[in-house]
C-alpha positions as semicolon CSV with decimal commas, in nm:
position;residue;x (nm);y (nm);z (nm)
1;M;1,456;-7,180;-3,407
2;R;1,479;-6,997;-3,761
3;T;1,318;-6,656;-3,755
4;P;0,977;-6,682;-3,834
5;A;0,848;-6,568;-4,189
6;Y;0,607;-6,229;-4,177
7;E;0,465;-5,985;-4,426
8;E;0,521;-5,645;-4,416
9;V;0,264;-5,354;-4,435
10;F;0,370;-4,977;-4,475
11;T;0,120;-4,735;-4,354
12;D;0,106;-4,364;-4,225
13;V;-0,087;-4,404;-3,926
14;A;-0,118;-4,752;-3,737
15;I;-0,382;-4,757;-3,485
16;I;-0,404;-5,046;-3,229
17;G;-0,741;-5,106;-3,127
18;S;-1,094;-5,054;-3,292
19;G;-1,298;-4,940;-3,004
20;G;-1,437;-4,589;-2,928
21;A;-1,091;-4,425;-2,885
22;G;-0,944;-4,598;-3,175
23;L;-1,229;-4,544;-3,445
24;M;-1,271;-4,155;-3,352
25;A;-0,886;-4,139;-3,414
26;V;-0,952;-4,288;-3,742
27;L;-1,206;-4,021;-3,817
28;H;-1,003;-3,744;-3,695
29;V;-0,682;-3,856;-3,896
30;H;-0,907;-3,873;-4,213
31;D;-1,063;-3,538;-4,196
32;A;-0,761;-3,378;-4,121
33;D;-0,586;-3,529;-4,420
34;P;-0,778;-3,780;-4,652
35;N;-0,448;-3,863;-4,825
36;L;-0,293;-4,006;-4,522
37;D;-0,300;-4,407;-4,522
38;I;-0,458;-4,523;-4,226
39;T;-0,433;-4,892;-4,098
40;V;-0,642;-5,036;-3,788
41;I;-0,522;-5,327;-3,617
42;S;-0,811;-5,502;-3,429
43;K;-0,750;-5,807;-3,191
44;G;-1,138;-5,864;-3,294
45;A;-1,386;-5,763;-3,530
46;V;-1,338;-5,363;-3,624
47;G;-1,579;-5,184;-3,436
48;R;-1,775;-5,488;-3,319
49;S;-1,567;-5,626;-3,036
50;G;-1,398;-5,441;-2,715
51;C;-1,538;-5,274;-2,436
52;T;-1,695;-4,947;-2,572
53;R;-1,955;-5,140;-2,731
54;M;-2,027;-5,279;-2,356
55;V;-2,116;-4,937;-2,208
56;Q;-2,466;-4,932;-2,097
57;G;-2,520;-4,642;-1,879
58;G;-2,393;-4,344;-2,084
59;Y;-2,145;-4,035;-2,165
60;N;-2,083;-3,729;-1,936
61;A;-2,109;-3,392;-2,045
62;V;-2,202;-3,054;-1,967
63;L;-2,509;-2,962;-2,179
64;S;-2,725;-2,790;-1,988
65;P;-2,728;-2,378;-1,861
66;L;-2,781;-2,487;-1,520
67;D;-2,476;-2,724;-1,510
68;S;-2,096;-2,629;-1,579
69;I;-1,766;-2,714;-1,687
70;E;-1,624;-2,658;-1,340
71;N;-1,890;-2,878;-1,178
72;H;-1,789;-3,159;-1,392
73;F;-1,420;-3,092;-1,338
74;V;-1,489;-3,065;-0,972
75;D;-1,671;-3,405;-0,943
76;T;-1,419;-3,566;-1,142
77;L;-1,150;-3,445;-0,891
78;D;-1,352;-3,551;-0,620
79;G;-1,427;-3,922;-0,756
80;G;-1,042;-3,939;-0,839
81;K;-0,951;-3,831;-0,483
82;Y;-0,723;-3,554;-0,621
83;L;-0,495;-3,809;-0,748
84;N;-0,590;-3,693;-1,132
85;D;-0,359;-3,511;-1,370
86;Q;-0,555;-3,191;-1,355
87;D;-0,473;-3,057;-1,725
88;L;-0,596;-3,417;-1,863
89;A;-0,910;-3,387;-1,636
90;W;-0,984;-3,035;-1,745
91;T;-0,955;-3,136;-2,117
92;L;-1,190;-3,410;-2,068
93;V;-1,491;-3,210;-1,934
94;N;-1,411;-2,917;-2,174
95;D;-1,400;-3,140;-2,486
96;A;-1,700;-3,390;-2,392
97;P;-1,966;-3,137;-2,479
98;K;-1,825;-3,087;-2,837
99;V;-1,748;-3,444;-2,893
100;I;-2,086;-3,540;-2,795
101;R;-2,205;-3,281;-3,067
102;E;-1,994;-3,446;-3,335
103;L;-2,135;-3,815;-3,218
104;E;-2,478;-3,680;-3,308
105;T;-2,421;-3,445;-3,606
106;R;-2,152;-3,607;-3,777
107;V;-2,130;-3,965;-3,678
108;G;-2,484;-3,998;-3,656
109;C;-2,559;-4,129;-3,298
110;F;-2,926;-4,142;-3,171
111;F;-2,919;-4,017;-2,801
112;D;-3,236;-4,023;-2,585
113;R;-3,434;-3,690;-2,604
114;A;-3,647;-3,482;-2,339
115;A;-4,009;-3,390;-2,433
116;D;-3,848;-3,035;-2,539
117;G;-3,638;-3,230;-2,808
118;S;-3,303;-3,139;-2,622
119;I;-3,055;-3,436;-2,516
120;K;-3,207;-3,618;-2,242
121;Q;-2,944;-3,657;-1,938
122;K;-2,994;-3,882;-1,636
123;A;-2,839;-3,935;-1,273
124;F;-2,496;-4,101;-1,236
125;A;-2,323;-4,191;-0,890
126;G;-2,084;-3,956;-0,798
127;Q;-2,205;-3,654;-0,963
128;S;-2,358;-3,340;-0,856
129;F;-2,587;-3,297;-1,186
130;D;-2,763;-3,505;-1,415
131;R;-2,533;-3,474;-1,693
132;T;-2,507;-3,887;-1,840
133;V;-2,630;-3,865;-2,187
134;H;-2,756;-4,214;-2,306
135;R;-2,932;-4,421;-2,566
136;G;-3,139;-4,641;-2,337
137;D;-2,916;-4,867;-2,136
138;L;-2,739;-4,967;-2,458
139;T;-2,547;-4,643;-2,527
140;G;-2,226;-4,808;-2,623
141;I;-2,366;-5,017;-2,894
142;E;-2,515;-4,690;-3,054
143;I;-2,199;-4,541;-3,067
144;M;-1,984;-4,803;-3,188
145;A;-2,263;-4,911;-3,461
146;R;-2,251;-4,541;-3,582
147;L;-1,874;-4,526;-3,561
148;R;-1,840;-4,862;-3,750
149;D;-2,098;-4,696;-4,037
150;Q;-1,835;-4,439;-4,075
151;M;-1,573;-4,688;-4,126
152;F;-1,744;-4,731;-4,488
153;R;-1,693;-4,377;-4,588
154;V;-1,319;-4,353;-4,468
155;K;-1,215;-4,692;-4,582
156;P;-0,911;-4,744;-4,358
157;R;-0,690;-5,089;-4,399
158;E;-0,860;-5,317;-4,138
159;L;-0,650;-5,568;-4,017
160;E;-0,932;-5,771;-3,818
161;D;-0,847;-6,071;-3,574
162;V;-0,501;-5,947;-3,581
163;R;-0,329;-5,892;-3,249
164;A;-0,021;-5,644;-3,187
165;L;0,265;-5,810;-3,017
166;D;0,537;-5,549;-2,955
167;L;0,624;-5,191;-3,048
168;L;0,913;-5,140;-3,272
169;L;1,132;-4,837;-3,237
170;A;1,370;-4,686;-3,461
171;A;1,749;-4,634;-3,393
172;D;1,663;-4,263;-3,267
173;G;1,421;-4,415;-3,017
174;S;1,117;-4,275;-3,197
175;A;0,812;-4,522;-3,298
176;A;0,873;-4,711;-3,618
177;G;0,588;-4,978;-3,605
178;V;0,451;-5,271;-3,473
179;T;0,457;-5,650;-3,458
180;C;0,156;-5,854;-3,508
181;L;0,014;-6,193;-3,555
182;D;-0,294;-6,261;-3,775
183;V;-0,497;-6,486;-3,538
184;R;-0,711;-6,639;-3,831
185;R;-0,396;-6,744;-4,022
186;G;-0,129;-6,785;-3,783
187;R;0,104;-6,561;-3,972
188;F;0,307;-6,260;-3,848
189;I;0,279;-5,927;-3,987
190;V;0,530;-5,638;-3,940
191;V;0,353;-5,296;-3,988
192;R;0,576;-5,003;-4,062
193;A;0,424;-4,688;-3,957
194;R;0,510;-4,311;-3,931
195;V;0,298;-4,260;-3,621
196;V;0,138;-4,529;-3,402
197;I;-0,176;-4,486;-3,173
198;V;-0,215;-4,742;-2,893
199;A;-0,587;-4,773;-2,787
200;T;-0,620;-5,154;-2,680
201;G;-0,823;-5,097;-2,362
202;G;-0,741;-5,227;-1,999
203;A;-0,667;-5,553;-1,821
204;A;-0,923;-5,635;-1,539
205;T;-0,969;-5,970;-1,709
206;M;-0,677;-6,071;-1,484
207;Y;-0,934;-6,112;-1,222
208;R;-1,161;-6,394;-1,152
209;I;-1,464;-6,168;-1,151
210;A;-1,418;-5,897;-1,410
211;A;-1,673;-5,709;-1,641
212;P;-1,468;-5,607;-1,987
213;A;-1,474;-5,791;-2,305
214;R;-1,252;-6,140;-2,296
215;E;-1,008;-6,026;-2,538
216;K;-0,906;-5,715;-2,315
217;T;-0,576;-5,827;-2,148
218;G;-0,350;-5,549;-2,113
219;D;-0,155;-5,584;-2,441
220;G;-0,122;-5,195;-2,493
221;V;-0,011;-5,117;-2,181
222;A;0,231;-5,428;-2,169
223;M;0,356;-5,337;-2,507
224;C;0,456;-4,983;-2,390
225;M;0,597;-5,123;-2,060
226;R;0,811;-5,354;-2,280
227;A;0,913;-5,030;-2,479
228;G;1,029;-4,862;-2,163
229;L;0,752;-4,608;-2,120
230;E;0,642;-4,458;-1,783
231;L;0,330;-4,558;-1,676
232;R;0,157;-4,385;-1,371
233;D;-0,153;-4,479;-1,106
234;M;-0,073;-4,848;-1,212
235;E;-0,234;-4,946;-0,862
236;M;-0,551;-4,791;-0,928
237;M;-0,825;-5,080;-1,044
238;Q;-1,182;-5,008;-1,044
239;F;-1,419;-5,260;-0,894
240;H;-1,793;-5,201;-1,044
241;P;-2,009;-5,265;-0,759
242;T;-2,299;-5,450;-0,964
243;G;-2,154;-5,730;-1,158
244;L;-2,383;-6,023;-1,216
245;L;-2,334;-6,344;-1,053
246;A;-2,443;-6,647;-1,267
247;G;-2,197;-6,943;-1,110
248;Q;-1,963;-7,060;-1,421
249;A;-2,140;-6,883;-1,689
250;R;-1,937;-6,624;-1,895
251;M;-2,199;-6,375;-1,776
252;T;-2,067;-6,364;-1,410
253;G;-1,914;-6,013;-1,382
254;A;-2,113;-5,842;-1,664
255;V;-2,217;-5,495;-1,514
256;L;-2,565;-5,392;-1,410
257;E;-2,547;-5,021;-1,545
258;E;-2,465;-4,744;-1,285
259;G;-2,807;-4,569;-1,402
260;L;-2,968;-4,803;-1,183
261;R;-2,842;-4,678;-0,878
262;G;-2,894;-4,342;-1,019
263;A;-3,269;-4,402;-1,083
264;G;-3,309;-4,500;-0,710
265;A;-3,203;-4,877;-0,686
266;H;-3,138;-5,009;-0,331
267;L;-2,844;-5,256;-0,205
268;Y;-2,941;-5,510;0,052
269;N;-2,731;-5,766;0,227
270;A;-2,853;-6,099;0,298
271;L;-3,007;-5,979;0,617
272;G;-3,232;-5,738;0,416
273;E;-3,056;-5,441;0,546
274;R;-3,000;-5,143;0,336
275;Y;-2,611;-5,130;0,424
276;M;-2,504;-4,828;0,248
277;S;-2,634;-4,618;0,537
278;K;-2,357;-4,733;0,750
279;Y;-2,088;-4,637;0,487
280;D;-2,201;-4,330;0,327
281;P;-2,540;-4,215;0,493
282;E;-2,562;-3,903;0,268
283;R;-2,519;-4,024;-0,089
284;M;-2,633;-4,404;-0,012
285;E;-2,639;-4,624;-0,321
286;R;-2,560;-4,307;-0,528
287;S;-2,190;-4,302;-0,357
288;T;-1,891;-4,321;-0,627
289;R;-1,788;-4,668;-0,732
290;D;-1,497;-4,728;-0,490
291;V;-1,665;-4,656;-0,185
292;V;-2,001;-4,893;-0,303
293;S;-1,764;-5,186;-0,417
294;R;-1,559;-5,166;-0,099
295;S;-1,897;-5,132;0,128
296;S;-2,038;-5,442;-0,055
297;Y;-1,702;-5,643;-0,009
298;M;-1,691;-5,581;0,355
299;E;-2,047;-5,680;0,392
300;I;-1,983;-6,008;0,217
301;M;-1,659;-6,080;0,420
302;A;-1,848;-6,019;0,751
303;G;-2,078;-6,300;0,679
304;R;-2,364;-6,095;0,570
305;G;-2,370;-6,209;0,192
306;T;-2,577;-6,424;-0,010
307;A;-2,466;-6,787;-0,041
308;T;-2,278;-6,719;-0,356
309;N;-2,081;-6,429;-0,187
310;G;-2,281;-6,146;-0,321
311;V;-2,540;-5,873;-0,233
312;L;-2,867;-5,775;-0,373
313;I;-2,980;-5,497;-0,614
314;D;-3,340;-5,427;-0,605
315;I;-3,495;-5,150;-0,824
316;S;-3,856;-5,359;-0,837
317;H;-4,013;-5,070;-0,636
318;L;-4,033;-4,875;-0,934
319;G;-4,281;-5,117;-1,068
320;A;-4,207;-5,356;-1,353
321;A;-4,299;-5,180;-1,655
322;E;-4,092;-4,886;-1,530
323;V;-3,813;-5,087;-1,513
324;E;-3,846;-5,259;-1,845
325;R;-3,906;-4,941;-2,012
326;R;-3,620;-4,771;-1,870
327;F;-3,367;-5,058;-1,857
328;P;-3,471;-5,303;-2,122
329;G;-3,120;-5,428;-2,165
330;M;-3,030;-5,497;-1,796
331;V;-3,370;-5,660;-1,750
332;A;-3,293;-5,887;-2,047
333;R;-2,953;-5,961;-1,930
334;T;-3,106;-6,076;-1,601
335;R;-3,381;-6,287;-1,762
336;Q;-3,082;-6,464;-1,938
337;I;-2,953;-6,636;-1,593
338;G;-3,308;-6,719;-1,457
339;S;-3,328;-6,372;-1,260
340;D;-3,587;-6,070;-1,296
341;L;-3,446;-5,715;-1,227
342;A;-3,807;-5,570;-1,315
343;T;-3,978;-5,781;-1,090
344;G;-3,738;-5,865;-0,783
345;P;-3,374;-5,844;-0,623
346;V;-3,073;-5,967;-0,828
347;E;-2,717;-6,108;-0,674
348;V;-2,437;-5,912;-0,784
349;S;-2,081;-5,868;-0,667
350;P;-1,791;-5,637;-0,734
351;T;-1,642;-5,683;-1,048
352;A;-1,281;-5,559;-1,163
353;H;-1,398;-5,305;-1,423
354;F;-1,151;-5,036;-1,527
355;H;-0,790;-4,963;-1,512
356;M;-0,732;-4,611;-1,380
357;G;-0,336;-4,651;-1,450
358;G;-0,176;-4,653;-1,752
359;V;0,065;-4,459;-1,983
360;V;0,158;-4,098;-1,910
361;I;0,073;-3,861;-2,186
362;D;0,011;-3,508;-2,245
363;S;-0,339;-3,350;-2,338
364;D;-0,232;-3,435;-2,718
365;C;-0,182;-3,786;-2,622
366;R;0,184;-3,780;-2,661
367;T;0,414;-3,997;-2,479
368;S;0,780;-3,965;-2,432
369;V;0,869;-4,168;-2,754
370;P;0,828;-3,948;-3,070
371;G;0,551;-4,087;-3,306
372;L;0,382;-4,292;-3,043
373;L;0,068;-4,187;-2,932
374;V;-0,168;-4,339;-2,648
375;A;-0,538;-4,266;-2,602
376;G;-0,825;-4,444;-2,359
377;E;-0,779;-4,696;-2,103
378;D;-0,425;-4,753;-2,215
379;A;-0,337;-4,373;-2,087
380;G;-0,324;-4,266;-1,699
381;G;-0,398;-3,954;-1,494
382;V;-0,762;-3,851;-1,651
383;H;-0,948;-4,044;-1,355
384;G;-0,711;-4,031;-1,062
385;A;-0,762;-4,285;-0,819
386;N;-1,132;-4,338;-0,946
387;R;-1,338;-4,315;-1,244
388;L;-1,659;-4,171;-1,243
389;G;-1,925;-4,366;-1,423
390;G;-1,990;-4,206;-1,774
391;N;-1,661;-4,054;-1,787
392;G;-1,516;-4,381;-1,944
393;V;-1,641;-4,330;-2,274
394;A;-1,605;-3,959;-2,258
395;E;-1,236;-4,018;-2,243
396;S;-1,217;-4,275;-2,506
397;T;-1,392;-4,069;-2,736
398;V;-1,223;-3,717;-2,662
399;F;-0,864;-3,838;-2,641
400;G;-0,937;-4,040;-2,936
401;C;-1,013;-3,731;-3,131
402;R;-0,701;-3,567;-2,992
403;A;-0,490;-3,869;-3,071
404;G;-0,608;-3,846;-3,432
405;D;-0,578;-3,456;-3,462
406;T;-0,221;-3,513;-3,337
407;A;-0,138;-3,796;-3,545
408;A;-0,239;-3,626;-3,856
409;V;0,043;-3,357;-3,786
410;V;0,284;-3,563;-3,654
411;A;0,242;-3,825;-3,980
412;R;0,328;-3,523;-4,224
413;E;0,634;-3,434;-4,000
414;R;0,810;-3,786;-3,997
415;R;0,936;-4,037;-4,222
416;H;0,912;-4,401;-4,187
417;G;1,181;-4,499;-3,934
418;D;1,462;-4,802;-3,977
419;L;1,362;-5,119;-3,814
420;D;1,617;-5,291;-3,600
421;P;1,614;-5,659;-3,761
422;A;1,698;-5,802;-3,395
423;A;1,438;-5,637;-3,265
424;V;1,172;-5,765;-3,493
425;E;1,333;-6,121;-3,479
426;R;1,326;-6,108;-3,114
427;S;0,961;-6,002;-3,080
428;L;0,858;-6,267;-3,327
429;M;1,050;-6,566;-3,177
430;L;0,910;-6,494;-2,838
431;A;0,552;-6,477;-2,955
432;A;0,631;-6,833;-3,163
433;A;0,821;-6,969;-2,868
434;P;0,496;-7,190;-2,708
435;L;0,472;-7,383;-3,067
436;D;0,820;-7,519;-3,040
437;R;0,849;-7,618;-2,701
438;P;0,751;-7,981;-2,630
439;G;0,620;-8,149;-2,319
440;G;0,578;-7,828;-2,171
441;I;0,262;-7,681;-1,967
442;L;-0,079;-7,550;-2,119
443;P;-0,159;-7,178;-1,999
444;F;-0,494;-7,214;-1,881
445;D;-0,428;-7,341;-1,557
446;L;-0,157;-7,057;-1,511
447;T;-0,433;-6,814;-1,629
448;R;-0,692;-6,935;-1,339
449;R;-0,404;-6,917;-1,088
450;L;-0,353;-6,527;-1,194
451;K;-0,724;-6,455;-1,158
452;D;-0,727;-6,601;-0,821
453;L;-0,436;-6,442;-0,697
454;M;-0,535;-6,100;-0,795
455;W;-0,885;-6,123;-0,663
456;E;-0,800;-6,267;-0,308
457;R;-0,468;-6,107;-0,282
458;C;-0,489;-5,776;-0,461
459;G;-0,853;-5,715;-0,519
460;V;-1,102;-5,474;-0,358
461;V;-0,921;-5,494;-0,005
462;R;-0,590;-5,515;0,030
463;N;-0,279;-5,571;0,278
464;R;0,106;-5,589;0,282
465;E;0,096;-5,958;0,355
466;G;-0,141;-6,034;0,081
467;L;0,042;-5,801;-0,139
468;E;0,377;-5,988;-0,099
469;E;0,258;-6,291;-0,134
470;A;0,090;-6,195;-0,480
471;A;0,442;-6,032;-0,583
472;K;0,588;-6,373;-0,499
473;E;0,359;-6,567;-0,694
474;I;0,333;-6,353;-0,981
475;D;0,727;-6,400;-1,002
476;A;0,675;-6,768;-0,970
477;L;0,395;-6,743;-1,282
478;H;0,622;-6,544;-1,496
479;E;0,895;-6,825;-1,491
480;D;0,614;-7,096;-1,554
481;V;0,519;-6,876;-1,877
482;A;0,872;-6,938;-1,991
483;D;0,789;-7,316;-2,033
484;V;0,421;-7,292;-2,173
485;S;0,382;-7,532;-2,456
486;V;0,082;-7,520;-2,695
487;P;-0,011;-7,822;-2,915
488;G;-0,185;-7,766;-3,276
489;P;-0,162;-7,576;-3,567
490;V;-0,094;-7,200;-3,602
491;A;-0,397;-7,102;-3,737
492;F;-0,660;-6,989;-3,474
493;N;-0,502;-7,143;-3,190
494;P;-0,681;-7,060;-2,846
495;A;-0,412;-7,192;-2,655
496;W;-0,154;-7,008;-2,806
497;Q;-0,366;-6,668;-2,802
498;E;-0,393;-6,771;-2,431
499;A;-0,055;-6,804;-2,397
500;L;0,028;-6,451;-2,539
501;D;-0,254;-6,297;-2,327
502;L;-0,100;-6,435;-2,006
503;R;0,202;-6,295;-2,070
504;N;0,107;-5,960;-2,129
505;Q;-0,130;-5,985;-1,832
506;I;0,156;-6,093;-1,599
507;V;0,349;-5,793;-1,701
508;V;0,071;-5,555;-1,604
509;A;-0,006;-5,745;-1,282
510;R;0,346;-5,716;-1,138
511;A;0,337;-5,319;-1,195
512;I;-0,012;-5,299;-1,013
513;V;0,108;-5,569;-0,731
514;Q;0,435;-5,347;-0,680
515;S;0,258;-5,017;-0,707
516;A;0,007;-5,109;-0,432
517;L;0,269;-5,235;-0,191
518;L;0,420;-4,896;-0,212
519;R;0,103;-4,684;-0,158
520;E;0,049;-4,708;0,223
521;E;-0,298;-4,541;0,240
522;T;-0,646;-4,598;0,108
523;R;-0,721;-4,353;-0,167
524;G;-1,007;-4,444;-0,432
525;A;-1,018;-4,770;-0,555
526;H;-0,688;-4,882;-0,354
527;A;-0,802;-4,993;-0,030
528;R;-0,549;-5,098;0,229
529;A;-0,703;-5,255;0,519
530;D;-0,356;-5,194;0,703
531;F;-0,370;-4,812;0,608
532;P;-0,724;-4,744;0,599
533;E;-0,688;-4,385;0,601
534;R;-0,644;-4,148;0,306
535;R;-0,350;-3,933;0,391
536;D;-0,289;-3,616;0,178
537;N;-0,002;-3,502;0,380
538;E;0,232;-3,798;0,285
539;W;0,023;-3,978;-0,031
540;L;-0,106;-3,679;-0,250
541;R;0,146;-3,809;-0,492
542;Y;0,147;-4,029;-0,785
543;L;0,314;-4,358;-0,862
544;V;0,518;-4,394;-1,184
545;V;0,657;-4,720;-1,298
546;R;0,882;-4,803;-1,545
547;Q;1,036;-5,162;-1,669
548;S;1,376;-5,162;-1,786
549;E;1,517;-5,381;-2,073
550;D;1,596;-5,695;-1,824
551;G;1,220;-5,683;-1,649
552;D;1,325;-5,503;-1,349
553;L;1,043;-5,219;-1,218
554;T;1,162;-4,889;-1,078
555;I;0,884;-4,698;-0,912
556;Q;0,924;-4,315;-0,826
557;S;0,649;-4,091;-0,671
558;H;0,569;-3,722;-0,765
559;P;0,369;-3,469;-0,610
560;V;0,028;-3,418;-0,769
561;E;0,046;-3,071;-0,978
562;L;-0,285;-2,900;-0,815
563;S;-0,291;-2,658;-1,110
564;R;-0,649;-2,583;-1,083
565;R;-0,781;-2,708;-0,743
566;A;-0,655;-2,811;-0,426
567;P;-0,797;-3,110;-0,220
568;E;-0,914;-2,907;0,096
569;Q;-1,207;-2,750;-0,110
570;T;-1,375;-3,085;-0,118
571;S;-1,531;-3,276;0,179
572;Q;-1,653;-3,587;0,039
573;P;-1,594;-3,895;0,286
574;E;-1,420;-4,216;0,246
575;A;-1,605;-4,525;0,342
576;K;-1,425;-4,683;0,644
577;I;-1,280;-5,019;0,618
578;R;-1,455;-5,210;0,885
């Protein structure tokens, strides 16, 4: 096969991803140095795709004098079961108030206000204070719409509907650029950059029931793994407790936001029992996502779920008018599938939502590769074993700002690195390979196999037998992907994109499963039925995964650095696995 032709783009800063992290990085690079050339590489429409737009509930930040940075920090560590990188968590809670003010005063976001004119904050599960800033239940749309407006001022180069394929390194091991595919034209692009920021989002769509935007297939993490970077906490996949059940519709898995439970929604099994009293009688539905998801899962598996393997969420006791006023987006969403949150219970299920695992970074988003920065859900360590609702969009914007600040400094220090032509050729030929295989298999059935496998064998509750089966099946899927063949033209070819998505998902899935096998305890989002207790004496350690050039994984464990707070200072319960 001849090396595919490609176009070349030179830029100072290449930002892969156009969600909250990516666009905040754009603003901070530009504000630090307006002369720097910025290129945004977005798999969908810039600022109008991805997961930040889907944020409903809000943004955690300490704004009230009755709250404190220390309280937010402790809540974050308690939620993360002390697996967090405490320096990153401290950075998050300290920067969040500053970034909220930046979003309001510089970006132009309108958040809900209290009667005295201050920013209104609401209750979210797992927090000791009502600190969640919001715009109704459509907070993400507000943030991303205003960030999109700012792009008309900054005017970065926007490569829309362009997927990043592989990171390119210079001879000295530093970042030199990224290979890309223009989905609409079917043309390859090589973007050469002084600095690369990876901010593509997570990989939860590898599960049968999943909440994220469908283009979020672990691309950034997979690229970083192939480039040899270290990743941490890969076993920690968060399941949001209240994903809609809508049969085969694409709405299945879409989240009903955390604020419902914060506002007093109740969860019931099919017998009409308010079952959280068995699992966390103190916090009930306002327990953390890992506890509530696991509790719902165990009710379903015990035969107390609905006919469609769900449970029921009900907030109608607040009155239809109040529910419609406070949660208009959620009411509209349920009515689309024939239910009505305002007037009665709605069927929900745990849904794969957010990956706490990702690339090892420092507080300025630097990685072990010079010139390569990572921000948002592609990075690991901030949330530990479980993310608090409201900390996700805070992480994206806080570390997006920091990545932009760092990139502006680094871009002035570095020149464009020399590319290895063999690496470019290898990347493009691997991407194009499915187009040149006659008589192969289509990728769609393989994707369904992966989703079912991860849901059933590496889902809400895990065990050794299931994880070992998952590991074998993922190896088989990896071999099958090598035989995938896609028909049709190169321009806007959904089957080709599916094959490329699947390639990345399998890379990430292997790391999740292998890490989950090694961690023999229950901590946060990682629940082992065969090791149901949290074991700080043995497992207050984080796992670091690295992939070699030939694809083999090595996993090492490291003790958590308790630089600011130790876990014996908290007494939050774990939900028992029954």
